[in-house]
C-alpha positions in Angstrom: 153.9 151.5 90.2 157.4 150.4 90.1 157.3 151.3 94.1 154.7 148.2 94.1 157.8 146.2 93.8 160.4 148.5 95.8 163.5 149.9 94.6 165.6 146.6 95.6 163.8 144.3 93.9 163.2 146.5 90.9 166.9 146.8 90.2 166.9 143.0 90.8 164.3 142.3 88.1 166.2 144.7 85.2 169.4 143.1 86.4 168.3 139.7 85.9 166.7 141.1 82.5 170.0 142.4 81.4 172.1 139.3 82.1 169.1 137.6 80.3 169.2 139.4 77.3 173.7 139.5 77.4 173.9 135.3 77.4 171.2 135.4 75.2 173.3 138.1 72.8 176.5 136.0 73.1 175.4 132.6 72.6 173.4 134.4 69.3 176.4 136.5 68.1 179.3 135.0 70.1 182.4 137.9 70.6 185.0 137.4 68.0 188.0 137.4 71.0 185.9 135.6 73.7 188.8 136.6 75.9 188.3 140.6 74.8 186.7 142.1 77.9 186.3 145.1 75.5 184.5 142.9 73.2 182.0 142.0 76.1 181.4 145.2 77.6 180.5 146.4 74.1 177.8 143.4 74.3 177.3 144.5 78.0 176.6 147.9 77.6 174.1 147.9 74.3 172.1 145.0 76.2 171.7 147.4 79.1 171.1 150.3 76.9 168.5 148.3 74.9 167.0 147.0 78.1 166.6 150.3 79.5 165.1 151.7 76.1 162.6 148.7 76.2 161.6 149.2 79.8 161.1 152.9 79.5 158.9 152.2 76.3 156.8 150.0 77.4 156.3 151.1 80.9 155.0 154.4 80.1 152.8 153.2 77.2 149.3 152.1 77.0 150.7 148.3 76.6 151.7 148.5 80.1 147.6 148.1 81.2 147.2 145.6 79.3 150.1 143.5 80.4 148.7 144.4 84.2 146.1 142.1 82.7 148.0 138.8 82.2 147.7 136.6 85.1 151.7 136.4 86.4 151.7 140.0 85.9 149.0 141.2 88.0 149.7 139.2 90.5 152.3 142.2 90.8 151.1 145.2 89.3 147.2 144.9 89.9 145.5 146.6 86.7 144.1 149.8 88.0 144.4 151.5 84.5 140.7 152.6 83.3 137.5 154.4 84.4 135.7 153.2 87.6 132.6 154.3 89.1 133.0 155.9 92.8 130.9 156.5 95.5 131.5 158.9 98.2 130.1 158.7 101.4 130.8 161.9 103.9 131.2 162.6 107.8 129.4 165.9 107.4 126.1 165.3 108.9 128.0 164.4 112.2 130.2 168.0 111.7 126.7 169.7 110.7 124.8 168.4 113.9 128.1 169.1 116.1 127.9 173.0 114.2 123.8 173.6 115.1 122.8 171.4 118.1 119.3 171.0 118.1 119.0 171.1 114.2 117.1 168.2 112.2 119.1 165.3 111.1 121.1 165.4 107.9 120.5 162.4 106.1 123.2 162.6 102.7 123.1 159.4 99.7 126.9 158.7 98.7 127.9 161.2 96.1 128.7 159.3 93.1 131.5 160.3 90.8 133.3 159.0 87.7 137.3 158.0 88.3 140.2 158.0 85.5 143.0 156.3 86.5 145.7 156.4 84.6 149.0 153.9 85.7 152.2 153.6 84.3 155.1 151.6 85.5 156.5 155.2 86.1 153.6 157.3 87.0 150.2 157.0 88.7 147.6 160.0 87.8 144.0 160.1 88.9 141.1 162.4 87.9 137.6 162.4 89.6 134.3 164.3 89.0 131.4 163.7 90.8 128.2 163.0 88.4 126.6 166.1 89.6 129.6 168.6 88.1 129.8 170.2 91.3 133.6 169.5 91.7 136.4 168.0 90.0 140.1 166.7 91.5 143.3 165.7 89.9 146.1 164.3 92.0 149.6 166.3 92.7 151.0 162.6 94.1 150.7 159.1 93.5 152.3 156.6 95.6 151.7 152.5 95.2 152.7 150.7 98.1 152.7 146.4 98.8 152.5 145.2 102.2 155.2 143.1 103.7 152.8 141.2 105.6 150.1 140.5 103.4 150.9 141.7 100.4 147.3 143.6 99.5 148.4 147.1 97.5 147.9 150.4 98.9 147.4 154.0 96.7 148.6 156.5 99.0 147.6 160.1 97.2 146.7 164.0 97.7 144.7 165.6 95.2 143.3 168.6 94.7 139.9 169.5 94.0 137.7 172.4 92.5 134.3 173.7 93.2 133.8 176.6 90.5 130.6 177.9 92.5 130.5 176.5 95.8 127.9 176.3 98.3 127.7 178.9 101.3 129.4 176.8 103.8 131.7 175.3 101.2 135.2 176.7 99.7 135.4 176.8 96.1 139.7 174.7 96.5 140.6 172.7 98.7 143.6 170.0 99.0 142.6 166.4 100.6 144.4 162.9 100.9 143.6 159.5 100.6 144.4 156.0 101.1 143.0 153.1 98.6 143.5 149.6 99.3 143.2 147.4 95.9 140.8 144.0 96.5 140.3 141.2 94.8 137.6 138.4 94.8 138.1 135.5 92.1 139.2 137.8 88.9 136.8 140.6 90.2 138.8 144.2 91.9 137.6 146.9 93.2 139.1 149.6 95.1 137.9 151.2 99.1 139.4 153.1 101.6 138.7 156.6 103.1 139.9 160.2 102.2 140.2 163.5 104.5 140.6 167.0 103.7 141.4 170.8 105.0 138.1 172.2 103.6 137.4 174.8 105.3 139.5 173.7 108.5 140.0 177.1 110.4 136.0 176.8 110.9 136.9 173.3 112.4 134.1 172.2 109.0 137.0 170.0 107.0 135.5 166.8 106.3 136.9 163.4 105.8 134.7 159.6 105.1 134.7 156.5 102.4 135.6 156.0 99.3 134.8 152.9 96.9 135.8 152.3 93.4 134.3 150.0 91.4 135.2 149.4 87.5 132.9 151.4 85.8 
C-alpha cells in the first residue's frame, strides 16, 4: 500500500516521524553532553531503528487495516482489507457469436464470486473463488497507485486462475490482469474496473470483462 504515497513521500513521512521521536527523546532524556556528536548519534540511531521496527510491525500486522478505517488515515490508505462480494461480466457471448456465426445469441448472467483482500503497508494479496467453485484465482503481483490529478486510487494486478474440471471450450489454467478503481460515496466504498485474460489465446478466445466488488 505504500506505493499510494510514492517512495519520495513515504521516505519524507518516515523522516518526519524519526525527527519527531528524536526531538521528543532529547526533550525527555537530554544527552549528558549536548555538544557531543556521539551522544546525539546514539539518540538518532536508536530513534531511527525504533521507528523502523514500529512501522514494520504495525504495517505488516492486522492492526494496519484497523488504522486504515480512521478518517485521516483512510484518505491516504483506503480500507480495502477484508471480504468482498464480486460480480464478473464477460464478453464471452460476443466471442461465441463471432466464432459461430448464425448461432443463437448467448446471454450470460454475471458470475458471483467471493474475493478476499489482505492489505498491509508493504503488500496486497487478493484471492478469488467463484460461488459455483468452477475456478479460483490468486494474485501473483499487486500494485496500488494514486492519480496525481484527481487523487483516485487504482489497484493493478496480475493473477493465476485454476479450473480443476474445465468445460470443453475452456482451459485448466490461465493468466489474467485487471485494473480496479477504488470508488467512494460518503462512507461507502467499492471497487470496479476491467479484467482481461490469455484464456485460450491461441484459438482467439481470450476473454475480458467487467468486475465489481462490494462489501460482503
